[in-house]
N, CA, C and O atoms as a printed pandas DataFrame, in Angstrom:
     atom_number atom_name residue_name chain_id  residue_number  x_coord  y_coord  z_coord
0              1         N          MET        A               1  -19.515   -4.092   21.049
1              2        CA          MET        A               1  -18.535   -4.595   20.111
2              3         C          MET        A               1  -17.537   -5.455   20.888
3              4         O          MET        A               1  -17.053   -5.078   21.955
4              5         N          SER        A               2  -17.254   -6.611   20.317
5              6        CA          SER        A               2  -16.328   -7.507   20.999
6              7         C          SER        A               2  -14.883   -7.144   20.654
7              8         O          SER        A               2  -14.616   -6.342   19.759
8              9         N          PHE        A               3  -13.992   -7.743   21.372
9             10        CA          PHE        A               3  -12.566   -7.513   21.165
10            11         C          PHE        A               3  -12.145   -7.884   19.743
11            12         O          PHE        A               3  -11.390   -7.150   19.105
12            13         N          TYR        A               4  -12.629   -9.010   19.254
13            14        CA          TYR        A               4  -12.230   -9.492   17.936
14            15         C          TYR        A               4  -12.758   -8.603   16.815
15            16         O          TYR        A               4  -12.089   -8.431   15.796
16            17         N          ASP        A               5  -13.942   -8.041   16.989
17            18        CA          ASP        A               5  -14.467   -7.094   16.008
18            19         C          ASP        A               5  -13.573   -5.852   15.919
19            20         O          ASP        A               5  -13.261   -5.367   14.831
20            21         N          GLN        A               6  -13.177   -5.363   17.069
21            22        CA          GLN        A               6  -12.318   -4.183   17.122
22            23         C          GLN        A               6  -10.963   -4.457   16.467
23            24         O          GLN        A               6  -10.462   -3.637   15.699
24            25         N          VAL        A               7  -10.384   -5.599   16.771
25            26        CA          VAL        A               7   -9.080   -5.953   16.202
26            27         C          VAL        A               7   -9.177   -6.110   14.693
27            28         O          VAL        A               7   -8.285   -5.667   13.970
28            29         N          LEU        A               8  -10.240   -6.731   14.206
29            30        CA          LEU        A               8  -10.404   -6.904   12.765
30            31         C          LEU        A               8  -10.520   -5.557   12.060
31            32         O          LEU        A               8   -9.943   -5.372   10.989
32            33         N          ARG        A               9  -11.249   -4.626   12.637
33            34        CA          ARG        A               9  -11.373   -3.295   12.046
34            35         C          ARG        A               9  -10.032   -2.572   12.027
35            36         O          ARG        A               9   -9.690   -1.907   11.050
36            37         N          GLU        A              10   -9.281   -2.706   13.109
37            38        CA          GLU        A              10   -7.970   -2.083   13.159
38            39         C          GLU        A              10   -7.015   -2.709   12.148
39            40         O          GLU        A              10   -6.209   -2.004   11.540
40            41         N          LEU        A              11   -7.099   -4.020   11.963
41            42        CA          LEU        A              11   -6.247   -4.692   10.993
42            43         C          LEU        A              11   -6.573   -4.268    9.564
43            44         O          LEU        A              11   -5.666   -4.082    8.752
44            45         N          VAL        A              12   -7.840   -4.117    9.256
45            46        CA          VAL        A              12   -8.229   -3.662    7.918
46            47         C          VAL        A              12   -7.661   -2.270    7.662
47            48         O          VAL        A              12   -7.126   -2.006    6.585
48            49         N          ALA        A              13   -7.772   -1.385    8.639
49            50        CA          ALA        A              13   -7.233   -0.035    8.485
50            51         C          ALA        A              13   -5.706   -0.068    8.362
51            52         O          ALA        A              13   -5.132    0.665    7.557
52            53         N          ALA        A              14   -5.055   -0.908    9.150
53            54        CA          ALA        A              14   -3.593   -0.985    9.119
54            55         C          ALA        A              14   -3.084   -1.561    7.801
55            56         O          ALA        A              14   -2.118   -1.049    7.236
56            57         N          PHE        A              15   -3.719   -2.613    7.311
57            58        CA          PHE        A              15   -3.303   -3.186    6.030
58            59         C          PHE        A              15   -3.551   -2.207    4.885
59            60         O          PHE        A              15   -2.750   -2.117    3.954
60            61         N          GLY        A              16   -4.644   -1.488    4.955
61            62        CA          GLY        A              16   -4.925   -0.480    3.936
62            63         C          GLY        A              16   -3.874    0.621    3.935
63            64         O          GLY        A              16   -3.405    1.037    2.876
64            65         N          ALA        A              17   -3.506    1.089    5.117
65            66        CA          ALA        A              17   -2.468    2.119    5.212
66            67         C          ALA        A              17   -1.130    1.587    4.707
67            68         O          ALA        A              17   -0.392    2.303    4.031
68            69         N          ALA        A              18   -0.818    0.342    5.031
69            70        CA          ALA        A              18    0.434   -0.247    4.572
70            71         C          ALA        A              18    0.470   -0.372    3.049
71            72         O          ALA        A              18    1.495   -0.090    2.427
72            73         N          LEU        A              19   -0.639   -0.791    2.450
73            74        CA          LEU        A              19   -0.702   -0.870    0.988
74            75         C          LEU        A              19   -0.538    0.503    0.348
75            76         O          LEU        A              19    0.195    0.661   -0.629
76            77         N          LEU        A              20   -1.213    1.473    0.897
77            78        CA          LEU        A              20   -1.166    2.823    0.335
78            79         C          LEU        A              20    0.230    3.416    0.454
79            80         O          LEU        A              20    0.768    3.927   -0.528
80            81         N          ILE        A              21    0.814    3.358    1.620
81            82        CA          ILE        A              21    2.125    3.968    1.844
82            83         C          ILE        A              21    3.226    3.193    1.136
83            84         O          ILE        A              21    4.099    3.791    0.507
84            85         N          GLY        A              22    3.192    1.881    1.231
85            86        CA          GLY        A              22    4.228    1.068    0.609
86            87         C          GLY        A              22    4.270    1.211   -0.898
87            88         O          GLY        A              22    5.348    1.324   -1.481
88            89         N          ASN        A              23    3.127    1.207   -1.526
89            90        CA          ASN        A              23    3.097    1.361   -2.977
90            91         C          ASN        A              23    3.391    2.794   -3.405
91            92         O          ASN        A              23    3.939    3.023   -4.483
92            93         N          GLY        A              24    3.031    3.752   -2.565
93            94        CA          GLY        A              24    3.423    5.138   -2.848
94            95         C          GLY        A              24    4.940    5.296   -2.824
95            96         O          GLY        A              24    5.514    5.993   -3.661
96            97         N          LEU        A              25    5.577    4.647   -1.864
97            98        CA          LEU        A              25    7.040    4.681   -1.820
98            99         C          LEU        A              25    7.655    3.950   -3.005
99           100         O          LEU        A              25    8.703    4.356   -3.508
100          101         N          ALA        A              26    7.011    2.875   -3.455
101          102        CA          ALA        A              26    7.512    2.157   -4.638
102          103         C          ALA        A              26    7.446    3.048   -5.875
103          104         O          ALA        A              26    8.350    3.014   -6.710
104          105         N          LEU        A              27    6.387    3.841   -5.999
105          106        CA          LEU        A              27    6.304    4.772   -7.127
106          107         C          LEU        A              27    7.363    5.862   -7.019
107          108         O          LEU        A              27    7.961    6.248   -8.024
108          109         N          ALA        A              28    7.598    6.356   -5.817
109          110        CA          ALA        A              28    8.626    7.378   -5.629
110          111         C          ALA        A              28   10.006    6.811   -5.947
111          112         O          ALA        A              28   10.828    7.479   -6.574
112          113         N          ARG        A              29   10.254    5.592   -5.517
113          114        CA          ARG        A              29   11.543    4.970   -5.797
114          115         C          ARG        A              29   11.688    4.673   -7.289
115          116         O          ARG        A              29   12.789    4.733   -7.837
116          117         N          ARG        A              30   10.582    4.356   -7.935
117          118        CA          ARG        A              30   10.612    4.098   -9.376
118          119         C          ARG        A              30   11.128    5.318  -10.117
119          120         O          ARG        A              30   11.955    5.202  -11.022
120          121         N          ARG        A              31   10.644    6.473   -9.735
121          122        CA          ARG        A              31   11.096    7.709  -10.376
122          123         C          ARG        A              31   12.561    7.985  -10.063
123          124         O          ARG        A              31   13.313    8.413  -10.939
124          125         N          ALA        A              32   12.970    7.744   -8.825
125          126        CA          ALA        A              32   14.360    7.962   -8.445
126          127         C          ALA        A              32   15.280    6.985   -9.171
127          128         O          ALA        A              32   16.368    7.368   -9.603
128          129         N          ASP        A              33   14.857    5.729   -9.310
129          130        CA          ASP        A              33   15.658    4.742  -10.021
130          131         C          ASP        A              33   15.776    5.086  -11.501
131          132         O          ASP        A              33   16.819    4.846  -12.109
132          133         N          ALA        A              34   14.727    5.642  -12.083
133          134        CA          ALA        A              34   14.772    6.013  -13.498
134          135         C          ALA        A              34   15.756    7.161  -13.721
135          136         O          ALA        A              34   16.436    7.212  -14.745
136          137         N          ARG        A              35   15.828    8.071  -12.766
137          138        CA          ARG        A              35   16.760    9.196  -12.903
138          139         C          ARG        A              35   18.212    8.746  -12.768
139          140         O          ARG        A              35   19.079    9.245  -13.485
140          141         N          THR        A              36   18.488    7.815  -11.865
141          142        CA          THR        A              36   19.872    7.399  -11.616
142          143         C          THR        A              36   20.309    6.252  -12.508
143          144         O          THR        A              36   21.500    5.948  -12.569
144          145         N          GLY        A              37   19.379    5.607  -13.201
145          146        CA          GLY        A              37   19.726    4.477  -14.061
146          147         C          GLY        A              37   19.995    3.199  -13.289
147          148         O          GLY        A              37   20.717    2.325  -13.768
148          149         N          HIS        A              38   19.425    3.080  -12.105
149          150        CA          HIS        A              38   19.606    1.883  -11.275
150          151         C          HIS        A              38   18.999    0.675  -11.984
151          152         O          HIS        A              38   17.870    0.738  -12.469
152          153         N          THR        A              39   19.745   -0.417  -12.044
153          154        CA          THR        A              39   19.282   -1.588  -12.796
154          155         C          THR        A              39   18.816   -2.732  -11.921
155          156         O          THR        A              39   18.504   -3.803  -12.442
156          157         N          GLY        A              40   18.756   -2.554  -10.644
157          158        CA          GLY        A              40   18.325   -3.645   -9.764
158          159         C          GLY        A              40   19.523   -4.356   -9.163
159          160         O          GLY        A              40   20.649   -4.213   -9.638
160          161         N          ARG        A              41   19.272   -5.116   -8.121
161          162        CA          ARG        A              41   20.365   -5.779   -7.420
162          163         C          ARG        A              41   20.625   -7.179   -7.944
163          164         O          ARG        A              41   21.769   -7.629   -7.997
164          165         N          ARG        A              42   19.557   -7.867   -8.332
165          166        CA          ARG        A              42   19.696   -9.246   -8.809
166          167         C          ARG        A              42   19.006   -9.369  -10.154
167          168         O          ARG        A              42   18.282   -8.473  -10.588
168          169         N          GLU        A              43   19.242  -10.492  -10.800
169          170        CA          GLU        A              43   18.638  -10.701  -12.112
170          171         C          GLU        A              43   17.123  -10.864  -12.039
171          172         O          GLU        A              43   16.423  -10.461  -12.968
172          173         N          ASP        A              44   16.601  -11.443  -10.960
173          174        CA          ASP        A              44   15.161  -11.697  -10.875
174          175         C          ASP        A              44   14.372  -10.524  -10.287
175          176         O          ASP        A              44   13.153  -10.627  -10.142
176          177         N          GLU        A              45   15.028   -9.420   -9.947
177          178        CA          GLU        A              45   14.335   -8.250   -9.419
178          179         C          GLU        A              45   13.801   -7.387  -10.549
179          180         O          GLU        A              45   14.400   -7.296  -11.621
180          181         N          LEU        A              46   12.673   -6.759  -10.293
181          182        CA          LEU        A              46   12.157   -5.781  -11.240
182          183         C          LEU        A              46   13.005   -4.517  -11.169
183          184         O          LEU        A              46   13.409   -4.094  -10.086
184          185         N          VAL        A              47   13.266   -3.927  -12.303
185          186        CA          VAL        A              47   14.026   -2.685  -12.320
186          187         C          VAL        A              47   13.162   -1.549  -11.783
187          188         O          VAL        A              47   13.621   -0.734  -10.983
188          189         N          GLN        A              48   11.914   -1.504  -12.227
189          190        CA          GLN        A              48   10.987   -0.479  -11.764
190          191         C          GLN        A              48    9.643   -1.128  -11.462
191          192         O          GLN        A              48    9.273   -2.134  -12.067
192          193         N          ALA        A              49    8.924   -0.541  -10.522
193          194        CA          ALA        A              49    7.596   -1.045  -10.178
194          195         C          ALA        A              49    6.629   -0.772  -11.331
195          196         O          ALA        A              49    6.627    0.334  -11.871
196          197         N          PRO        A              50    5.813   -1.747  -11.718
197          198        CA          PRO        A              50    4.812   -1.515  -12.766
198          199         C          PRO        A              50    3.782   -0.479  -12.298
199          200         O          PRO        A              50    3.210   -0.613  -11.216
200          201         N          VAL        A              51    3.556    0.528  -13.099
201          202        CA          VAL        A              51    2.707    1.647  -12.687
202          203         C          VAL        A              51    1.261    1.205  -12.479
203          204         O          VAL        A              51    0.651    1.558  -11.469
204          205         N          GLY        A              52    0.708    0.448  -13.408
205          206        CA          GLY        A              52   -0.699    0.051  -13.306
206          207         C          GLY        A              52   -0.992   -0.753  -12.061
207          208         O          GLY        A              52   -1.959   -0.478  -11.350
208          209         N          ARG        A              53   -0.163   -1.745  -11.794
209          210        CA          ARG        A              53   -0.366   -2.580  -10.622
210          211         C          ARG        A              53   -0.163   -1.780   -9.343
211          212         O          ARG        A              53   -0.906   -1.955   -8.377
212          213         N          THR        A              54    0.828   -0.910   -9.330
213          214        CA          THR        A              54    1.118   -0.121   -8.140
214          215         C          THR        A              54   -0.025    0.837   -7.828
215          216         O          THR        A              54   -0.425    0.972   -6.672
216          217         N          VAL        A              55   -0.546    1.498   -8.845
217          218        CA          VAL        A              55   -1.666    2.422   -8.632
218          219         C          VAL        A              55   -2.915    1.656   -8.208
219          220         O          VAL        A              55   -3.671    2.127   -7.358
220          221         N          ALA        A              56   -3.139    0.479   -8.794
221          222        CA          ALA        A              56   -4.302   -0.329   -8.398
222          223         C          ALA        A              56   -4.207   -0.731   -6.936
223          224         O          ALA        A              56   -5.206   -0.697   -6.218
224          225         N          PHE        A              57   -3.017   -1.111   -6.487
225          226        CA          PHE        A              57   -2.850   -1.479   -5.079
226          227         C          PHE        A              57   -2.977   -0.263   -4.169
227          228         O          PHE        A              57   -3.454   -0.384   -3.041
228          229         N          MET        A              58   -2.556    0.909   -4.648
229          230        CA          MET        A              58   -2.737    2.124   -3.852
230          231         C          MET        A              58   -4.219    2.451   -3.685
231          232         O          MET        A              58   -4.654    2.840   -2.601
232          233         N          VAL        A              59   -4.990    2.293   -4.757
233          234        CA          VAL        A              59   -6.431    2.536   -4.681
234          235         C          VAL        A              59   -7.083    1.534   -3.729
235          236         O          VAL        A              59   -7.916    1.911   -2.905
236          237         N          LEU        A              60   -6.705    0.260   -3.841
237          238        CA          LEU        A              60   -7.229   -0.757   -2.928
238          239         C          LEU        A              60   -6.874   -0.425   -1.484
239          240         O          LEU        A              60   -7.712   -0.559   -0.592
240          241         N          GLY        A              61   -5.646    0.005   -1.249
241          242        CA          GLY        A              61   -5.230    0.386    0.096
242          243         C          GLY        A              61   -6.012    1.568    0.629
243          244         O          GLY        A              61   -6.376    1.594    1.805
244          245         N          ALA        A              62   -6.277    2.549   -0.224
245          246        CA          ALA        A              62   -7.054    3.715    0.203
246          247         C          ALA        A              62   -8.483    3.318    0.562
247          248         O          ALA        A              62   -9.041    3.805    1.545
248          249         N          VAL        A              63   -9.069    2.437   -0.236
249          250        CA          VAL        A              63  -10.432    1.966    0.056
250          251         C          VAL        A              63  -10.452    1.199    1.376
251          252         O          VAL        A              63  -11.346    1.400    2.198
252          253         N          MET        A              64   -9.478    0.329    1.578
253          254        CA          MET        A              64   -9.413   -0.433    2.830
254          255         C          MET        A              64   -9.199    0.491    4.026
255          256         O          MET        A              64   -9.806    0.301    5.080
256          257         N          LEU        A              65   -8.342    1.483    3.861
257          258        CA          LEU        A              65   -8.075    2.413    4.950
258          259         C          LEU        A              65   -9.327    3.199    5.317
259          260         O          LEU        A              65   -9.652    3.336    6.496
260          261         N          VAL        A              66  -10.020    3.708    4.327
261          262        CA          VAL        A              66  -11.239    4.485    4.594
262          263         C          VAL        A              66  -12.316    3.589    5.217
263          264         O          VAL        A              66  -12.998    3.997    6.158
264          265         N          ALA        A              67  -12.463    2.382    4.696
265          266        CA          ALA        A              67  -13.467    1.469    5.251
266          267         C          ALA        A              67  -13.126    1.087    6.693
267          268         O          ALA        A              67  -14.008    1.036    7.550
268          269         N          GLY        A              68  -11.864    0.823    6.954
269          270        CA          GLY        A              68  -11.447    0.472    8.314
270          271         C          GLY        A              68  -11.647    1.620    9.285
271          272         O          GLY        A              68  -12.143    1.421   10.394
272          273         N          LEU        A              69  -11.260    2.830    8.868
273          274        CA          LEU        A              69  -11.449    3.987    9.733
274          275         C          LEU        A              69  -12.927    4.305    9.944
275          276         O          LEU        A              69  -13.330    4.691   11.041
276          277         N          ALA        A              70  -13.736    4.143    8.895
277          278        CA          ALA        A              70  -15.172    4.382    9.046
278          279         C          ALA        A              70  -15.791    3.366    9.999
279          280         O          ALA        A              70  -16.654    3.715   10.805
280          281         N          ALA        A              71  -15.357    2.123    9.912
281          282        CA          ALA        A              71  -15.884    1.103   10.814
282          283         C          ALA        A              71  -15.458    1.367   12.247
283          284         O          ALA        A              71  -16.211    1.091   13.181
284          285         N          LEU        A              72  -14.250    1.903   12.427
285          286        CA          LEU        A              72  -13.795    2.227   13.789
286          287         C          LEU        A              72  -14.569    3.393   14.384
287          288         O          LEU        A              72  -14.894    3.393   15.572
288          289         N          VAL        A              73  -14.862    4.388   13.553
289          290        CA          VAL        A              73  -15.518    5.603   14.049
290          291         C          VAL        A              73  -17.007    5.384   14.255
291          292         O          VAL        A              73  -17.570    5.844   15.249
292          293         N          VAL        A              74  -17.652    4.683   13.322
293          294        CA          VAL        A              74  -19.110    4.532   13.368
294          295         C          VAL        A              74  -19.545    3.569   14.466
295          296         O          VAL        A              74  -20.513    3.830   15.179
296          297         N          PHE        A              75  -18.841    2.476   14.598
297          298        CA          PHE        A              75  -19.296    1.455   15.549
298          299         C          PHE        A              75  -18.587    1.561   16.847
299          300         O          PHE        A              75  -18.849    0.777   17.759
């Protein structure tokens, strides 16, 4: 395995983990914002993260993370 193959596999795993964790935190913050009545900082900001899109990105992140880790372990 070349250096670039290894780096690409690590990047896929890292981006997947970032998508999963970041969107999980967005869902957690969404619930916290709903409890406190937070309305956002600016007019163009979303008040709460859209649930469907956030969950879809979490699923995509989980798939990328598993695929990246499997590629690192198998090869």
